[in-house]
C-alpha positions in Angstrom: 0.0 0.0 0.0 1.3 3.4 -1.0 1.0 5.8 2.0 2.8 8.7 0.4 5.4 10.5 2.4 4.7 9.6 6.0 6.8 12.5 7.4 4.5 15.1 5.9 1.3 13.8 7.4 -0.1 14.2 10.9 0.6 11.2 13.2 -3.1 10.3 13.7 -3.5 10.1 9.9 -0.4 7.9 9.5 -1.7 5.5 12.2 -5.0 5.2 10.5 -3.5 4.7 7.1 -1.3 1.9 8.4 -4.5 0.2 9.7 -6.2 0.3 6.3 -6.5 -2.8 4.2 -5.3 -2.7 0.7 -7.9 -2.8 -2.2 -9.2 -6.3 -3.1 -7.8 -8.1 -6.1 -10.3 -6.9 -8.7 -8.3 -7.8 -11.8 -10.3 -10.9 -12.4 -13.4 -8.7 -13.0 -11.8 -6.8 -15.8 -13.0 -9.4 -18.3 -16.6 -8.4 -17.6 -16.2 -4.6 -18.3 -17.3 -3.1 -21.5 -13.8 -2.2 -22.7 -12.0 -5.2 -21.1 -9.1 -3.0 -20.3 -6.6 -4.4 -17.8 -7.0 -2.5 -14.5 -10.2 -0.8 -15.4 -12.2 -2.2 -12.4 -9.5 -1.3 -10.0 -9.4 2.3 -11.4 -13.2 2.6 -10.9 -12.9 1.2 -7.3 -10.1 3.5 -6.3 -10.8 6.6 -8.4 -11.8 9.5 -6.1 -13.3 11.5 -9.0 -15.6 8.7 -10.1 -18.8 10.1 -8.7 -18.0 13.6 -9.9 -17.2 12.4 -13.4 -20.5 10.5 -13.5 -22.4 13.6 -12.2 -20.7 15.8 -14.8 -21.5 13.3 -17.6 -25.2 13.4 -16.6 -25.2 17.2 -16.4 -23.6 17.5 -19.8 -26.3 15.1 -21.3 -29.1 17.2 -19.7 -27.6 20.4 -21.0 -27.3 19.0 -24.5 -30.9 17.8 -24.3 -32.1 21.2 -23.1 -30.2 22.9 -26.0 -31.7 20.6 -28.5 -35.2 21.2 -27.1 -34.7 25.0 -27.3 -33.6 24.7 -30.9 -36.6 22.6 -31.8 -39.0 25.0 -30.1 -37.4 28.0 -31.9 -37.6 26.1 -35.2 -41.3 25.4 -34.6 -42.0 29.0 -33.7 -40.4 30.1 -37.0 -42.5 27.6 -38.9 -45.8 28.6 -37.4 -47.4 31.4 -39.5 -48.0 34.6 -37.5 -51.5 36.1 -37.5 -51.7 39.4 -39.3 
């Protein structure tokens, strides 16, 4: 387990880090991922930005959908003849 530079961290943190178990061996699950990339499951398991990335992806999809909806509404408004 990589604890970083122990001399730069507070003692209570160092003690807790030493007590931590290492990540489980997830390499056998790589076969079942969509890309079958070696180490991809471990990356998902240990990636601290995982939830932020998923949230950002969802937000970008919603933004693109809203943009498409606005464009469609504007197009419909232009196509509807205005009463004189």
